[in-house]
PQR file of N, CA, C, O and H, with PARSE charges and radii, in Angstrom:
ATOM      1  N   MET A   1     -16.539  29.099 -21.568 -0.4000 1.5000
ATOM      2  CA  MET A   1     -16.773  28.583 -22.737 -0.0000 2.0000
ATOM      3  C   MET A   1     -16.596  30.139 -23.771  0.5500 1.7000
ATOM      4  O   MET A   1     -17.302  31.142 -23.671 -0.5500 1.4000
ATOM      5  N   ALA A   2     -15.663  29.963 -24.546 -0.4000 1.5000
ATOM      6  CA  ALA A   2     -15.404  31.445 -25.568 -0.0000 2.0000
ATOM      7  C   ALA A   2     -17.037  31.417 -26.784  0.5500 1.7000
ATOM      8  O   ALA A   2     -17.819  30.587 -27.247 -0.5500 1.4000
ATOM      9  H   ALA A   2     -15.090  29.148 -24.628  0.4000 1.0000
ATOM     10  N   TYR A   3     -16.761  33.091 -26.823 -0.4000 1.5000
ATOM     11  CA  TYR A   3     -17.634  33.927 -27.631 -0.0000 2.0000
ATOM     12  C   TYR A   3     -18.182  32.401 -28.923  0.5500 1.7000
ATOM     13  O   TYR A   3     -17.420  31.449 -29.093 -0.5500 1.4000
ATOM     14  H   TYR A   3     -16.126  33.765 -26.446  0.4000 1.0000
ATOM     15  N   THR A   4     -19.335  32.480 -29.536 -0.4000 1.5000
ATOM     16  CA  THR A   4     -18.957  31.359 -30.513 -0.0000 2.0000
ATOM     17  C   THR A   4     -17.889  32.139 -31.652  0.5500 1.7000
ATOM     18  O   THR A   4     -17.753  33.334 -31.913 -0.5500 1.4000
ATOM     19  H   THR A   4     -19.954  33.253 -29.398  0.4000 1.0000
ATOM     20  N   GLY A   5     -17.321  31.121 -32.109 -0.4000 1.5000
ATOM     21  CA  GLY A   5     -16.295  31.090 -33.231 -0.0000 2.0000
ATOM     22  C   GLY A   5     -15.101  31.646 -32.911  0.5500 1.7000
ATOM     23  O   GLY A   5     -14.132  31.798 -33.656 -0.5500 1.4000
ATOM     24  H   GLY A   5     -17.431  30.149 -31.897  0.4000 1.0000
ATOM     25  N   THR A   6     -15.280  32.124 -31.079 -0.4000 1.5000
ATOM     26  CA  THR A   6     -13.599  32.796 -31.490 -0.0000 2.0000
ATOM     27  C   THR A   6     -13.378  32.163 -29.810  0.5500 1.7000
ATOM     28  O   THR A   6     -14.151  31.324 -29.348 -0.5500 1.4000
ATOM     29  H   THR A   6     -16.066  32.001 -30.474  0.4000 1.0000
ATOM     30  N   SER A   7     -11.678  32.975 -28.681 -0.4000 1.5000
ATOM     31  CA  SER A   7     -11.879  32.403 -28.008 -0.0000 2.0000
ATOM     32  C   SER A   7     -12.209  33.592 -27.136  0.5500 1.7000
ATOM     33  O   SER A   7     -11.327  33.839 -26.314 -0.5500 1.4000
ATOM     34  H   SER A   7     -11.050  33.657 -29.056  0.4000 1.0000
ATOM     35  N   ILE A   8     -13.201  34.342 -27.113 -0.4000 1.5000
ATOM     36  CA  ILE A   8     -12.855  35.751 -26.351 -0.0000 2.0000
ATOM     37  C   ILE A   8     -14.712  35.677 -25.734  0.5500 1.7000
ATOM     38  O   ILE A   8     -15.741  35.619 -26.406 -0.5500 1.4000
ATOM     39  H   ILE A   8     -13.918  34.142 -27.781  0.4000 1.0000
ATOM     40  N   SER A   9     -14.509  35.713 -24.128 -0.4000 1.5000
ATOM     41  CA  SER A   9     -15.306  34.779 -22.614 -0.0000 2.0000
ATOM     42  C   SER A   9     -16.780  35.454 -23.565  0.5500 1.7000
ATOM     43  O   SER A   9     -16.778  36.024 -24.656 -0.5500 1.4000
ATOM     44  H   SER A   9     -13.672  35.760 -23.583  0.4000 1.0000
ATOM     45  N   PRO A  10     -17.425  35.268 -23.059 -0.5600 1.5000
ATOM     46  CA  PRO A  10     -19.352  35.899 -23.049  0.2800 2.0000
ATOM     47  C   PRO A  10     -18.887  37.450 -22.656  0.5500 1.7000
ATOM     48  O   PRO A  10     -19.084  38.466 -23.321 -0.5500 1.4000
ATOM     49  N   LYS A  11     -18.398  37.359 -21.732 -0.4000 1.5000
ATOM     50  CA  LYS A  11     -18.845  38.814 -20.472 -0.0000 2.0000
ATOM     51  C   LYS A  11     -17.657  39.621 -21.439  0.5500 1.7000
ATOM     52  O   LYS A  11     -18.190  40.658 -21.833 -0.5500 1.4000
ATOM     53  H   LYS A  11     -18.238  36.533 -21.191  0.4000 1.0000
ATOM     54  N   ASP A  12     -16.228  39.524 -21.971 -0.4000 1.5000
ATOM     55  CA  ASP A  12     -16.153  40.186 -23.275 -0.0000 2.0000
ATOM     56  C   ASP A  12     -16.981  40.501 -24.132  0.5500 1.7000
ATOM     57  O   ASP A  12     -17.477  41.623 -24.028 -0.5500 1.4000
ATOM     58  H   ASP A  12     -15.795  38.681 -21.651  0.4000 1.0000
ATOM     59  N   ALA A  13     -17.224  39.995 -24.780 -0.4000 1.5000
ATOM     60  CA  ALA A  13     -18.030  39.767 -26.011 -0.0000 2.0000
ATOM     61  C   ALA A  13     -19.167  40.793 -26.279  0.5500 1.7000
ATOM     62  O   ALA A  13     -19.511  41.475 -27.244 -0.5500 1.4000
ATOM     63  H   ALA A  13     -16.821  39.083 -24.865  0.4000 1.0000
ATOM     64  N   ASP A  14     -19.652  40.585 -24.852 -0.4000 1.5000
ATOM     65  CA  ASP A  14     -20.886  41.746 -24.372 -0.0000 2.0000
ATOM     66  C   ASP A  14     -20.685  43.106 -23.769  0.5500 1.7000
ATOM     67  O   ASP A  14     -21.616  43.908 -23.693 -0.5500 1.4000
ATOM     68  H   ASP A  14     -19.373  40.031 -24.068  0.4000 1.0000
ATOM     69  N   GLU A  15     -19.252  43.416 -23.261 -0.4000 1.5000
ATOM     70  CA  GLU A  15     -18.598  44.148 -23.513 -0.0000 2.0000
ATOM     71  C   GLU A  15     -18.178  45.227 -24.755  0.5500 1.7000
ATOM     72  O   GLU A  15     -18.663  46.285 -25.156 -0.5500 1.4000
ATOM     73  H   GLU A  15     -18.496  42.765 -23.323  0.4000 1.0000
ATOM     74  N   ILE A  16     -17.326  44.616 -25.045 -0.4000 1.5000
ATOM     75  CA  ILE A  16     -17.370  44.894 -26.487 -0.0000 2.0000
ATOM     76  C   ILE A  16     -18.389  45.273 -27.445  0.5500 1.7000
ATOM     77  O   ILE A  16     -18.384  46.349 -28.043 -0.5500 1.4000
ATOM     78  H   ILE A  16     -16.931  43.757 -24.719  0.4000 1.0000
ATOM     79  N   ILE A  17     -19.555  44.064 -27.619 -0.4000 1.5000
ATOM     80  CA  ILE A  17     -20.715  44.288 -28.423 -0.0000 2.0000
ATOM     81  C   ILE A  17     -21.354  45.909 -28.096  0.5500 1.7000
ATOM     82  O   ILE A  17     -21.701  46.799 -28.873 -0.5500 1.4000
ATOM     83  H   ILE A  17     -19.559  43.190 -27.133  0.4000 1.0000
ATOM     84  N   ASN A  18     -21.333  45.842 -26.623 -0.4000 1.5000
ATOM     85  CA  ASN A  18     -22.004  47.186 -26.386 -0.0000 2.0000
ATOM     86  C   ASN A  18     -21.670  48.268 -26.697  0.5500 1.7000
ATOM     87  O   ASN A  18     -22.223  49.084 -27.434 -0.5500 1.4000
ATOM     88  H   ASN A  18     -21.051  45.119 -25.992  0.4000 1.0000
ATOM     89  N   GLU A  19     -20.164  48.344 -25.793 -0.4000 1.5000
ATOM     90  CA  GLU A  19     -19.553  49.672 -26.533 -0.0000 2.0000
ATOM     91  C   GLU A  19     -18.991  50.175 -28.108  0.5500 1.7000
ATOM     92  O   GLU A  19     -18.362  51.169 -28.469 -0.5500 1.4000
ATOM     93  H   GLU A  19     -19.714  47.681 -25.194  0.4000 1.0000
ATOM     94  N   VAL A  20     -19.512  49.044 -28.810 -0.4000 1.5000
ATOM     95  CA  VAL A  20     -19.305  49.121 -30.337 -0.0000 2.0000
ATOM     96  C   VAL A  20     -20.740  49.831 -31.144  0.5500 1.7000
ATOM     97  O   VAL A  20     -20.766  50.523 -32.162 -0.5500 1.4000
ATOM     98  H   VAL A  20     -20.023  48.236 -28.517  0.4000 1.0000
ATOM     99  N   SER A  21     -22.096  49.280 -30.098 -0.4000 1.5000
ATOM    100  CA  SER A  21     -23.357  49.835 -30.569 -0.0000 2.0000
ATOM    101  C   SER A  21     -23.510  51.349 -30.069  0.5500 1.7000
ATOM    102  O   SER A  21     -24.026  52.210 -30.781 -0.5500 1.4000
ATOM    103  H   SER A  21     -22.075  48.718 -29.272  0.4000 1.0000
ATOM    104  N   ARG A  22     -23.086  51.567 -28.957 -0.4000 1.5000
ATOM    105  CA  ARG A  22     -23.109  52.784 -28.642 -0.0000 2.0000
ATOM    106  C   ARG A  22     -21.926  53.635 -29.473  0.5500 1.7000
ATOM    107  O   ARG A  22     -21.911  54.843 -29.238 -0.5500 1.4000
ATOM    108  H   ARG A  22     -22.667  50.867 -28.378  0.4000 1.0000
ATOM    109  N   ALA A  23     -21.373  53.348 -30.003 -0.4000 1.5000
ATOM    110  CA  ALA A  23     -20.702  53.823 -30.379 -0.0000 2.0000
ATOM    111  C   ALA A  23     -21.067  54.497 -31.858  0.5500 1.7000
ATOM    112  O   ALA A  23     -20.797  55.647 -32.205 -0.5500 1.4000
ATOM    113  H   ALA A  23     -21.385  52.366 -30.194  0.4000 1.0000
ATOM    114  N   TYR A  24     -21.879  53.288 -32.781 -0.4000 1.5000
ATOM    115  CA  TYR A  24     -22.677  53.728 -34.008 -0.0000 2.0000
ATOM    116  C   TYR A  24     -23.779  54.742 -33.981  0.5500 1.7000
ATOM    117  O   TYR A  24     -24.183  55.549 -34.819 -0.5500 1.4000
ATOM    118  H   TYR A  24     -22.099  52.354 -32.499  0.4000 1.0000
ATOM    119  N   ALA A  25     -24.391  54.245 -31.896 -0.4000 1.5000
ATOM    120  CA  ALA A  25     -25.610  54.698 -31.850 -0.0000 2.0000
ATOM    121  C   ALA A  25     -25.900  56.386 -31.806  0.5500 1.7000
ATOM    122  O   ALA A  25     -26.987  56.960 -31.739 -0.5500 1.4000
ATOM    123  H   ALA A  25     -24.062  53.590 -31.216  0.4000 1.0000
ATOM    124  N   LYS A  26     -24.413  57.012 -31.875 -0.4000 1.5000
ATOM    125  CA  LYS A  26     -24.353  57.803 -32.129 -0.0000 2.0000
ATOM    126  C   LYS A  26     -23.835  58.831 -33.483  0.5500 1.7000
ATOM    127  O   LYS A  26     -23.329  59.953 -33.448 -0.5500 1.4000
ATOM    128  H   LYS A  26     -23.530  56.546 -31.929  0.4000 1.0000
ATOM    129  N   VAL A  27     -24.209  57.896 -34.730 -0.4000 1.5000
ATOM    130  CA  VAL A  27     -23.708  58.692 -35.961 -0.0000 2.0000
ATOM    131  C   VAL A  27     -25.617  58.773 -35.592  0.5500 1.7000
ATOM    132  O   VAL A  27     -26.387  58.162 -34.851 -0.5500 1.4000
ATOM    133  H   VAL A  27     -24.620  56.985 -34.758  0.4000 1.0000
ATOM    134  N   PRO A  28     -25.734  59.964 -36.658 -0.5600 1.5000
ATOM    135  CA  PRO A  28     -26.981  59.679 -36.777  0.2800 2.0000
ATOM    136  C   PRO A  28     -28.156  59.355 -38.282  0.5500 1.7000
ATOM    137  O   PRO A  28     -28.299  59.839 -39.405 -0.5500 1.4000
ATOM    138  N   MET A  29     -28.557  58.675 -37.772 -0.4000 1.5000
ATOM    139  CA  MET A  29     -29.311  57.561 -38.480 -0.0000 2.0000
ATOM    140  C   MET A  29     -30.012  58.251 -39.936  0.5500 1.7000
ATOM    141  O   MET A  29     -31.173  57.995 -40.255 -0.5500 1.4000
ATOM    142  H   MET A  29     -28.441  58.282 -36.860  0.4000 1.0000
ATOM    143  N   VAL A  30     -29.098  59.173 -40.765 -0.4000 1.5000
ATOM    144  CA  VAL A  30     -29.940  59.612 -42.162 -0.0000 2.0000
ATOM    145  C   VAL A  30     -27.923  59.167 -42.053  0.5500 1.7000
ATOM    146  O   VAL A  30     -27.880  58.108 -42.680 -0.5500 1.4000
ATOM    147  H   VAL A  30     -28.155  59.381 -40.506  0.4000 1.0000
ATOM    148  N   PHE A  31     -27.188  59.325 -41.820 -0.4000 1.5000
ATOM    149  CA  PHE A  31     -25.441  58.578 -41.964 -0.0000 2.0000
ATOM    150  C   PHE A  31     -25.663  57.304 -41.983  0.5500 1.7000
ATOM    151  O   PHE A  31     -24.886  56.979 -42.881 -0.5500 1.4000
ATOM    152  H   PHE A  31     -27.223  60.185 -41.311  0.4000 1.0000
ATOM    153  N   ARG A  32     -26.227  56.221 -41.599 -0.4000 1.5000
ATOM    154  CA  ARG A  32     -25.638  54.920 -41.157 -0.0000 2.0000
ATOM    155  C   ARG A  32     -25.161  54.859 -42.505  0.5500 1.7000
ATOM    156  O   ARG A  32     -24.061  55.045 -43.024 -0.5500 1.4000
ATOM    157  H   ARG A  32     -26.858  56.486 -40.869  0.4000 1.0000
ATOM    158  N   SER A  33     -26.482  54.495 -42.997 -0.4000 1.5000
ATOM    159  CA  SER A  33     -26.438  54.063 -44.643 -0.0000 2.0000
ATOM    160  C   SER A  33     -24.855  54.233 -45.771  0.5500 1.7000
ATOM    161  O   SER A  33     -24.506  53.622 -46.781 -0.5500 1.4000
ATOM    162  H   SER A  33     -27.376  54.344 -42.576  0.4000 1.0000
ATOM    163  N   PHE A  34     -24.248  55.319 -45.004 -0.4000 1.5000
ATOM    164  CA  PHE A  34     -22.964  55.394 -45.450 -0.0000 2.0000
ATOM    165  C   PHE A  34     -22.017  55.576 -44.604  0.5500 1.7000
ATOM    166  O   PHE A  34     -21.488  56.661 -44.362 -0.5500 1.4000
ATOM    167  H   PHE A  34     -24.531  55.816 -44.183  0.4000 1.0000
ATOM    168  N   VAL A  35     -21.742  54.477 -44.088 -0.4000 1.5000
ATOM    169  CA  VAL A  35     -20.946  54.119 -42.704 -0.0000 2.0000
ATOM    170  C   VAL A  35     -20.818  53.115 -42.556  0.5500 1.7000
ATOM    171  O   VAL A  35     -21.705  52.509 -41.955 -0.5500 1.4000
ATOM    172  H   VAL A  35     -22.172  53.596 -44.285  0.4000 1.0000
ATOM    173  N   PRO A  36     -19.710  52.452 -43.001 -0.5600 1.5000
ATOM    174  CA  PRO A  36     -19.369  50.859 -42.800  0.2800 2.0000
ATOM    175  C   PRO A  36     -19.201  50.046 -41.870  0.5500 1.7000
ATOM    176  O   PRO A  36     -18.219  50.314 -41.177 -0.5500 1.4000
ATOM    177  N   SER A  37     -20.112  48.615 -41.394 -0.4000 1.5000
ATOM    178  CA  SER A  37     -20.332  47.612 -39.881 -0.0000 2.0000
ATOM    179  C   SER A  37     -18.130  48.126 -39.719  0.5500 1.7000
ATOM    180  O   SER A  37     -17.199  48.502 -40.431 -0.5500 1.4000
ATOM    181  H   SER A  37     -20.910  48.398 -41.957  0.4000 1.0000
ATOM    182  N   LEU A  38     -18.438  47.761 -38.287 -0.4000 1.5000
ATOM    183  CA  LEU A  38     -17.485  47.835 -37.868 -0.0000 2.0000
ATOM    184  C   LEU A  38     -16.771  46.669 -38.558  0.5500 1.7000
ATOM    185  O   LEU A  38     -15.818  46.885 -39.306 -0.5500 1.4000
ATOM    186  H   LEU A  38     -19.195  47.456 -37.709  0.4000 1.0000
ATOM    187  N   PRO A  39     -17.469  44.779 -38.182 -0.5600 1.5000
ATOM    188  CA  PRO A  39     -16.606  43.914 -39.276  0.2800 2.0000
ATOM    189  C   PRO A  39     -16.006  44.207 -40.786  0.5500 1.7000
ATOM    190  O   PRO A  39     -15.048  43.591 -41.254 -0.5500 1.4000
ATOM    191  N   GLU A  40     -17.009  45.650 -41.729 -0.4000 1.5000
ATOM    192  CA  GLU A  40     -16.622  45.042 -42.973 -0.0000 2.0000
ATOM    193  C   GLU A  40     -14.600  45.859 -43.162  0.5500 1.7000
ATOM    194  O   GLU A  40     -13.591  45.699 -43.848 -0.5500 1.4000
ATOM    195  H   GLU A  40     -17.787  46.150 -41.349  0.4000 1.0000
ATOM    196  N   LEU A  41     -15.166  46.799 -41.894 -0.4000 1.5000
ATOM    197  CA  LEU A  41     -13.762  47.969 -42.150 -0.0000 2.0000
ATOM    198  C   LEU A  41     -12.742  46.741 -41.531  0.5500 1.7000
ATOM    199  O   LEU A  41     -11.585  47.067 -41.799 -0.5500 1.4000
ATOM    200  H   LEU A  41     -15.986  46.929 -41.337  0.4000 1.0000
ATOM    201  N   LEU A  42     -12.776  45.561 -40.862 -0.4000 1.5000
ATOM    202  CA  LEU A  42     -11.618  45.395 -40.202 -0.0000 2.0000
ATOM    203  C   LEU A  42     -11.284  44.372 -41.183  0.5500 1.7000
ATOM    204  O   LEU A  42     -10.079  44.255 -41.405 -0.5500 1.4000
ATOM    205  H   LEU A  42     -13.716  45.296 -40.645  0.4000 1.0000
ATOM    206  N   ARG A  43     -12.311  43.373 -42.015 -0.4000 1.5000
ATOM    207  CA  ARG A  43     -11.506  42.761 -42.848 -0.0000 2.0000
ATOM    208  C   ARG A  43     -10.999  43.370 -43.507  0.5500 1.7000
ATOM    209  O   ARG A  43      -9.916  42.837 -43.746 -0.5500 1.4000
ATOM    210  H   ARG A  43     -13.290  43.468 -41.835  0.4000 1.0000
ATOM    211  N   LYS A  44     -11.179  44.858 -44.358 -0.4000 1.5000
ATOM    212  CA  LYS A  44     -10.008  45.671 -45.056 -0.0000 2.0000
ATOM    213  C   LYS A  44      -8.636  45.786 -44.156  0.5500 1.7000
ATOM    214  O   LYS A  44      -7.782  46.363 -44.829 -0.5500 1.4000
ATOM    215  H   LYS A  44     -12.059  45.291 -44.163  0.4000 1.0000
ATOM    216  N   ILE A  45      -8.303  45.540 -43.266 -0.4000 1.5000
ATOM    217  CA  ILE A  45      -7.337  45.742 -43.201 -0.0000 2.0000
ATOM    218  C   ILE A  45      -6.381  44.862 -42.992  0.5500 1.7000
ATOM    219  O   ILE A  45      -6.547  43.826 -42.348 -0.5500 1.4000
ATOM    220  H   ILE A  45      -8.997  45.072 -42.719  0.4000 1.0000
ATOM    221  N   PRO A  46      -4.906  45.352 -43.725 -0.5600 1.5000
ATOM    222  CA  PRO A  46      -4.101  44.184 -44.092  0.2800 2.0000
ATOM    223  C   PRO A  46      -3.436  43.956 -43.440  0.5500 1.7000
ATOM    224  O   PRO A  46      -3.227  44.578 -42.399 -0.5500 1.4000
ATOM    225  N   GLU A  47      -2.750  42.782 -43.897 -0.4000 1.5000
ATOM    226  CA  GLU A  47      -2.503  41.876 -43.531 -0.0000 2.0000
ATOM    227  C   GLU A  47      -1.408  42.074 -43.007  0.5500 1.7000
ATOM    228  O   GLU A  47      -1.262  41.222 -42.131 -0.5500 1.4000
ATOM    229  H   GLU A  47      -2.921  42.277 -44.743  0.4000 1.0000
ATOM    230  N   CYS A  48      -0.525  42.757 -43.064 -0.4000 1.5000
ATOM    231  CA  CYS A  48       0.476  43.014 -42.336 -0.0000 2.0000
ATOM    232  C   CYS A  48       0.437  43.965 -41.025  0.5500 1.7000
ATOM    233  O   CYS A  48       1.359  44.140 -40.227 -0.5500 1.4000
ATOM    234  H   CYS A  48      -0.644  43.449 -43.775  0.4000 1.0000
ATOM    235  N   ALA A  49      -0.449  44.356 -41.008 -0.4000 1.5000
ATOM    236  CA  ALA A  49      -1.016  45.126 -40.065 -0.0000 2.0000
ATOM    237  C   ALA A  49      -1.519  44.083 -38.945  0.5500 1.7000
ATOM    238  O   ALA A  49      -1.294  44.249 -37.747 -0.5500 1.4000
ATOM    239  H   ALA A  49      -1.197  44.214 -41.656  0.4000 1.0000
ATOM    240  N   ARG A  50      -2.011  43.321 -39.316 -0.4000 1.5000
ATOM    241  CA  ARG A  50      -1.991  42.166 -38.209 -0.0000 2.0000
ATOM    242  C   ARG A  50      -0.847  41.457 -37.302  0.5500 1.7000
ATOM    243  O   ARG A  50      -0.986  40.249 -37.107 -0.5500 1.4000
ATOM    244  H   ARG A  50      -2.193  43.186 -40.290  0.4000 1.0000
ATOM    245  N   LYS A  51       0.070  41.996 -36.836 -0.4000 1.5000
ATOM    246  CA  LYS A  51       1.373  41.611 -36.214 -0.0000 2.0000
ATOM    247  C   LYS A  51       1.519  42.728 -35.349  0.5500 1.7000
ATOM    248  O   LYS A  51       2.229  42.504 -34.369 -0.5500 1.4000
ATOM    249  H   LYS A  51       0.183  42.977 -36.995  0.4000 1.0000
ATOM    250  N   TYR A  52       0.765  44.522 -35.499 -0.4000 1.5000
ATOM    251  CA  TYR A  52       0.598  45.390 -34.307 -0.0000 2.0000
ATOM    252  C   TYR A  52      -0.157  45.182 -33.391  0.5500 1.7000
ATOM    253  O   TYR A  52      -1.102  44.439 -33.656 -0.5500 1.4000
ATOM    254  H   TYR A  52       0.187  44.703 -36.295  0.4000 1.0000
ATOM    255  N   THR A  53      -0.087  45.579 -32.370 -0.4000 1.5000
ATOM    256  CA  THR A  53      -0.676  45.527 -31.059 -0.0000 2.0000
ATOM    257  C   THR A  53      -2.079  46.366 -31.640  0.5500 1.7000
ATOM    258  O   THR A  53      -1.919  46.788 -32.786 -0.5500 1.4000
ATOM    259  H   THR A  53       0.681  46.182 -32.155  0.4000 1.0000
ATOM    260  N   LEU A  54      -3.560  46.701 -30.964 -0.4000 1.5000
ATOM    261  CA  LEU A  54      -4.732  47.288 -31.358 -0.0000 2.0000
ATOM    262  C   LEU A  54      -4.082  48.689 -30.923  0.5500 1.7000
ATOM    263  O   LEU A  54      -4.226  49.581 -31.760 -0.5500 1.4000
ATOM    264  H   LEU A  54      -3.690  46.359 -30.033  0.4000 1.0000
ATOM    265  N   GLY A  55      -3.420  49.015 -29.805 -0.4000 1.5000
ATOM    266  CA  GLY A  55      -3.441  49.679 -29.256 -0.0000 2.0000
ATOM    267  C   GLY A  55      -2.742  50.358 -30.065  0.5500 1.7000
ATOM    268  O   GLY A  55      -3.184  51.500 -30.194 -0.5500 1.4000
ATOM    269  H   GLY A  55      -3.302  48.291 -29.125  0.4000 1.0000
ATOM    270  N   ASP A  56      -1.349  50.020 -30.987 -0.4000 1.5000
ATOM    271  CA  ASP A  56      -0.908  50.446 -31.505 -0.0000 2.0000
ATOM    272  C   ASP A  56      -1.894  51.437 -33.029  0.5500 1.7000
ATOM    273  O   ASP A  56      -1.916  52.655 -33.206 -0.5500 1.4000
ATOM    274  H   ASP A  56      -0.990  49.092 -30.882  0.4000 1.0000
ATOM    275  N   LEU A  57      -2.439  50.565 -33.703 -0.4000 1.5000
ATOM    276  CA  LEU A  57      -3.115  50.612 -34.865 -0.0000 2.0000
ATOM    277  C   LEU A  57      -4.351  51.995 -34.872  0.5500 1.7000
ATOM    278  O   LEU A  57      -4.704  52.761 -35.768 -0.5500 1.4000
ATOM    279  H   LEU A  57      -2.421  49.576 -33.560  0.4000 1.0000
ATOM    280  N   ILE A  58      -4.739  51.857 -33.504 -0.4000 1.5000
ATOM    281  CA  ILE A  58      -5.564  52.875 -32.898 -0.0000 2.0000
ATOM    282  C   ILE A  58      -4.066  54.202 -33.005  0.5500 1.7000
ATOM    283  O   ILE A  58      -3.941  54.988 -33.944 -0.5500 1.4000
ATOM    284  H   ILE A  58      -4.452  51.234 -32.776  0.4000 1.0000
ATOM    285  N   ARG A  59      -3.211  54.126 -31.920 -0.4000 1.5000
ATOM    286  CA  ARG A  59      -2.157  55.402 -32.070 -0.0000 2.0000
ATOM    287  C   ARG A  59      -2.204  56.352 -33.655  0.5500 1.7000
ATOM    288  O   ARG A  59      -2.382  57.481 -34.110 -0.5500 1.4000
ATOM    289  H   ARG A  59      -3.313  53.488 -31.157  0.4000 1.0000
ATOM    290  N   LEU A  60      -1.823  54.582 -34.131 -0.4000 1.5000
ATOM    291  CA  LEU A  60      -1.360  55.005 -35.803 -0.0000 2.0000
ATOM    292  C   LEU A  60      -2.549  56.011 -37.329  0.5500 1.7000
ATOM    293  O   LEU A  60      -2.508  56.620 -38.398 -0.5500 1.4000
ATOM    294  H   LEU A  60      -1.678  53.664 -33.761  0.4000 1.0000
ATOM    295  N   LEU A  61      -3.477  55.448 -36.173 -0.4000 1.5000
ATOM    296  CA  LEU A  61      -4.607  55.925 -37.400 -0.0000 2.0000
ATOM    297  C   LEU A  61      -5.393  57.192 -36.802  0.5500 1.7000
ATOM    298  O   LEU A  61      -6.190  57.755 -37.552 -0.5500 1.4000
ATOM    299  H   LEU A  61      -3.510  54.953 -35.305  0.4000 1.0000
ATOM    300  N   GLU A  62      -5.214  57.681 -35.474 -0.4000 1.5000
ATOM    301  CA  GLU A  62      -5.622  58.939 -34.482 -0.0000 2.0000
ATOM    302  C   GLU A  62      -4.341  59.720 -35.253  0.5500 1.7000
ATOM    303  O   GLU A  62      -4.847  60.437 -36.115 -0.5500 1.4000
ATOM    304  H   GLU A  62      -4.566  57.224 -34.864  0.4000 1.0000
ATOM    305  N   SER A  63      -2.935  59.845 -35.269 -0.4000 1.5000
ATOM    306  CA  SER A  63      -2.317  60.288 -35.861 -0.0000 2.0000
ATOM    307  C   SER A  63      -2.149  60.696 -37.430  0.5500 1.7000
ATOM    308  O   SER A  63      -1.464  61.677 -37.720 -0.5500 1.4000
ATOM    309  H   SER A  63      -2.523  59.262 -34.568  0.4000 1.0000
ATOM    310  N   ALA A  64      -2.859  59.836 -38.536 -0.4000 1.5000
ATOM    311  CA  ALA A  64      -3.018  59.703 -39.689 -0.0000 2.0000
ATOM    312  C   ALA A  64      -4.768  60.386 -39.929  0.5500 1.7000
ATOM    313  O   ALA A  64      -5.127  60.646 -41.077 -0.5500 1.4000
ATOM    314  H   ALA A  64      -3.416  59.039 -38.300  0.4000 1.0000
ATOM    315  N   TYR A  65      -5.535  60.571 -38.979 -0.4000 1.5000
ATOM    316  CA  TYR A  65      -6.647  61.850 -39.051 -0.0000 2.0000
ATOM    317  C   TYR A  65      -5.830  62.643 -39.041  0.5500 1.7000
ATOM    318  O   TYR A  65      -5.421  63.249 -40.031 -0.5500 1.4000
ATOM    319  H   TYR A  65      -5.243  60.360 -38.047  0.4000 1.0000
ATOM    320  N   GLU A  66      -5.301  62.822 -37.440 -0.4000 1.5000
ATOM    321  CA  GLU A  66      -4.798  64.337 -37.569 -0.0000 2.0000
ATOM    322  C   GLU A  66      -4.196  65.086 -37.941  0.5500 1.7000
ATOM    323  O   GLU A  66      -4.392  66.287 -37.758 -0.5500 1.4000
ATOM    324  H   GLU A  66      -5.634  62.329 -36.636  0.4000 1.0000
ATOM    325  N   GLU A  67      -2.970  64.427 -38.791 -0.4000 1.5000
ATOM    326  CA  GLU A  67      -2.349  64.590 -40.275 -0.0000 2.0000
ATOM    327  C   GLU A  67      -3.378  65.032 -41.708  0.5500 1.7000
ATOM    328  O   GLU A  67      -2.857  65.671 -42.622 -0.5500 1.4000
ATOM    329  H   GLU A  67      -2.811  63.451 -38.940  0.4000 1.0000
ATOM    330  N   GLY A  68      -4.796  64.638 -41.780 -0.4000 1.5000
ATOM    331  CA  GLY A  68      -5.677  64.046 -42.574 -0.0000 2.0000
ATOM    332  C   GLY A  68      -4.861  63.993 -43.490  0.5500 1.7000
ATOM    333  O   GLY A  68      -4.386  64.813 -44.277 -0.5500 1.4000
ATOM    334  H   GLY A  68      -5.220  64.118 -41.038  0.4000 1.0000
ATOM    335  N   LYS A  69      -4.716  62.636 -43.251 -0.4000 1.5000
ATOM    336  CA  LYS A  69      -4.332  61.742 -43.901 -0.0000 2.0000
ATOM    337  C   LYS A  69      -5.536  60.559 -43.896  0.5500 1.7000
ATOM    338  O   LYS A  69      -5.063  59.454 -44.161 -0.5500 1.4000
ATOM    339  H   LYS A  69      -5.102  61.970 -42.613  0.4000 1.0000
ATOM    340  N   ILE A  70      -6.404  60.555 -43.749 -0.4000 1.5000
ATOM    341  CA  ILE A  70      -7.701  59.765 -43.567 -0.0000 2.0000
ATOM    342  C   ILE A  70      -8.848  60.760 -42.835  0.5500 1.7000
ATOM    343  O   ILE A  70      -9.974  60.328 -42.590 -0.5500 1.4000
ATOM    344  H   ILE A  70      -6.789  61.453 -43.534  0.4000 1.0000
TER
END
């Protein structure tokens, strides 16, 4: 059975949620109110990005970050 409303298995859903939770836990509490939630950020990704793999998007954004574009 998939995670509610998705095709993601419960095991994968737990792993994904746990990893994202760990990443947010590293953000100091004082700054968390300034950091948008991951779902909020993902909703802002333009439609054109949906044709690329997550790996390609990560590499693009890492490169843009290193170049000071974001």
